[in-house]
N, C-alpha and C positions, 0 to 999 in steps of 0.2 A: 903054262900060260893061262890055262883056264883057271887054275887056282889063284894066280896073281890077279886075274880079272875079277874074281869074286871078292878077293881081299880089298882091292881098290874100290870097288862099288860099295863095300861095307863101310870103309872109312869115309867115303864121300857122303854116304847117307848119314853117318854120325855127325859130320861137319855141318850138313844142312840142318840137322836137328838142333845142334848147338846154336846156329844162327837164328833159327826160328824162336828158340827159347829166349835169346837175348832181346829180340824185338818186342815180344808180347808185353813184358813188364813196362817198357817205356810208354806204350799206349795207355796202360792202366794208370800210370802215374800222372798223365796229362788230363785224364777225365775225372779223377777222384776229387781234385780241388773244386771243380765246378759243382759237383754233387754235394759237397759239404757247405758251400757258401750260399747257394740258392734258398734253402729252407728258412734261414733266419730273416731274410728280407721279406718274404711273404708273411711271416708271423708278425713282424713289426707293422706292416701295412694293415693287417687285420686289427691289431691293437689300436692303431691310429683311427681307423674307421669306427671302432667300438667307442673310443673316447669321444670322438666328435658326436656320435649319436647320443651318448650320455649327457654331453654338454647341452645339446639342444633340448633334451628333456628337462634338465635342471633349469634352463632359461625360461622354458614355458611355465614351469611350476613357480618360478620367481615372479614372472609377470602376473600370473594369476593371484599370487599372494599380495602383490602391490595393488592390483585392482580391488581386491577384497578389503585391504587396509583403507584405501581411498573411500570406498563405500561406507565403511564403519565411521570414518572421520566425518563424512557428510551427514550421516545419521545422527552422530553426537551433536554436531552443530545445529541441526534442525531441532533436536530435543532441547538444547539449551535455549534456542529462540522461543520455543513453545513455553518452556518453563518461565522465561522472563515475561512473556506476554500474560501468562496466567497470574504471576505475581503482581504485575501491573494492574490487571483486572481486579484482583482482590483489594489492592491498595486504593484503586479508584472507587470501588464499591463503598469502602469505608468512608472515603472522602465525600462521595455523593450523599451518603446517608446523613453525615454531619451537616452538609450544606442544606439538605431538605429540611432538617430540623430547624436550622437557622432561618430559612425562608418562611417556614410555617410560623415561627415566632414573630418575624417581621411583618408578615401579612396580617397576623392577628392584631398587631399593635398599630398597623398603618391606618391613618385617617386621611382620606383624600378629600380635598375641598374643591368644589366646582366653581368655576367663574360664573358671573352673571349670564354670560352668553351660553355656557353649558347648561345652566339651570333652565334657560329659555328653551334650548333645543331638546334637552332630555326630559326635563320635568323632574320634580322631586320624587314622584312616585313611579317613575319609569321602571319597569321590570327588565333587567338586563340578562340576556342569554349568554352566560359565560361558563357553561359547563366544561368546555374544552380549555378555555383560557382563564379559568377561575383565578381570582386574585390579581388580575392585571388592572392597574389603574386606568380609568377611562376619562381623565380630565383634559385630554388633548383635543385640539380643534383641527389639527392637520395630521394625516397619516401617510407614512412612507413605507412601502414594502420593499425590502432588499432580499431577493430570492436567489438561492443557489440553483443555477440551471445546468449543473454538470450532468454527465451521463448517469451516474449512480442515482441522482435524485429524479431525473426525468424518466428513466426507465423503470424505477421501482416505486417511488413515493409520490408520483404526480397526482393520482386520484385523491390520496389522503391530503396532499398539500392544498388542492382546490377546496376540499371540505373545510380545512383550517382557515383559509382566506375568507370563505363565506361566513364562518362563525365569528371571525374577528370583525368583519364589516357589520354583522348583526349586532355586535356590542355597541357600535356607534350608529344610531339611527340616522344621524345627519352630522356632517362635518363641513368645514369651509373649503377643504381641498384634499385631494388624494394624489399620490404619485407612486409609480411602480418602476423599479429598476432591478437589474440582476446584481450579483455579488461583484461583478467587474465594474459596475457603475453605468452600464448600458441601459438606455431607457426603453420601455415597452412601446411608448408612443413618442417618436421623434418630434412630432408637431408640438408636444408639450414639454420639450427639453427646457429645463430651467424655469418652468412655470408649474402652476398647480392645476390638476385636472378638476373641473367643477364636479361637485358631488350631486349626482342625480341617479334615480333608479336605472335609467338607461345607460348611464356611464358605468355604473357598477356591473351591470349585465355585460357590457362590452369588455370590461376588464377580465371578467371570468371566462368569457368565451375566447378571448384572445390568448389568455394564459394557457388554455388547454393544449395548444400546439407551439408555445413559445419556448425555444431552447437555444438561445445564443451561447457562444463559447463561455466557459467558466473554468477557473483553476481551483475551485472548491476552497476559496478563501473569502470570507465576508469583509475583509479589511477595506478593500478598494470601494465597495459599495457604500459602506457605512461612512467612510471619510468623505466620499463624494456627496452623500446626502446631507451631512452636516455643513460642509463647506458651501454648498449651493443654496440650502434652504434655511439655515439658521438665521433667526431674527429675534431681537429682544422682545418684540411685541407679539410673538406667536408661540403658542404651546403646541409642540410637535412630538409625535411618537413614531419611532422607527421600529418596525417589526422585521427581525432577521430570521429567515428560514433556511436551514441547512442541515447537513449530515456529518460534515467532518471539516477539519482544519489541517491541511497537509503539513508534514514536517518541513522545516526550513525557515518559517517565519517566527519571529520572537513575540510571544504573548505579552511580555513586559513592554516592548516597544509600541505595540498596538494600543495598549491601555494608556500609556503615557501620551501618545499622539491624540487619542480621543479626549483625554482630560484637557489638553491644551485647546482643542477646538470647541468643546462643549462647555461654555461658561455657565456659572450659576446665576440665578436671579437674586433679587434683593433678600429673599428668604433663605438663600443658601441651597436652593434646589436647582438641578440642571435644567436648562431651558429645553433640551431635547431628551425625551425619555427613550431609552433603548431597551426593547424587549427581544427575547429570543425563543425560538421553537426548534427543538432538536428532533430529527427523524432518525431512528435507529437502523438505518439501511446497512451500514457497514458491519453490524453485528451478525448479519447473515453470511459474512465471508469468514475466512480463516482467522484465527486469533492474531496472527502476525499483522493484520491490517487494522486491528482495533485501536491502536495507539492514536490514530488520527481522530477517532470519535472522542476519546478522552480529552485530547487537546481542544477540540471544538467546545466540549462541555465546560472545560475549565475557563476558556476564553470568554464564553458567553455568560457564565455565572458571574465572573468578575466584572465584565462590562455592564451587565444589567444592574448589579448591586451598586456600582459606582455612579450609574446614570439614571437612577430612579425607576428602573424597570424590573421585570420578572423573567426568569428563564424557565421554560416548561420543556421537560424531556418526555417525549411520547413513549408509550410502552410498545407501540406497534406502528409500522408504516403502511399497513394494509387496511 
């Protein structure tokens, strides 16, 4: 019995071992697939994060290149504008030189005849102070000043303008009437609107003192003032000179239209001379700014040279506004 007991226990133990051995592999088979699938997902996530990071870097570099390209394009545009302005300046310089030669020839050949009234007022031997406005005819009996009162003129050239006005008045010891308006056609003295200011030493002093602080609105175009002066004061029996003071003529207006308009308004006398002389003085204020602003100066010079030539006057371009 004892032997059978031992044998039975031994077989039982073997059966238990076989059972244990059959269960262990099933556990291993269930866990292995999880361990084989998990690592590839983690790798893909890491690759995705890496690609996203590289994409952000590339986008930043692309934006930087775009900004750099835009800056280069702006620089090229600025250089082209500067080149165009420089070329225009050289072309205008050649044109101005030719115009100066023509003016010198015209002034050398010009013979101004004084009326009996002018001979009485000035006298044949009167010494005329015309150092600044040399060559300007002084056979007129009435004077109109058309003054650019824009900010560029008032803030920079006003002291020089006052000196020019005084010098011009000194050229005319006595006239029958004076008038002062700005380039918009606004009067300095409303009480003399449409009338002539009597010429007396006191009146001249009042004009200069009032002009020191006179700065009504202006669009830097002499057209309105000149046309208003001719429309209001033109008369067949009066010899009138209009003096235009300015520094620029802004783009937008047509020089040809202005000249044609003045030609229609300013008729010639029996001798073929315009009844209203138009003179011009240019102040080089805009030349102190960047070259891209200089075109308005050339437009003013071209306009005034043509107007003065066609209307019996002279254009004087000053070398300095100080």
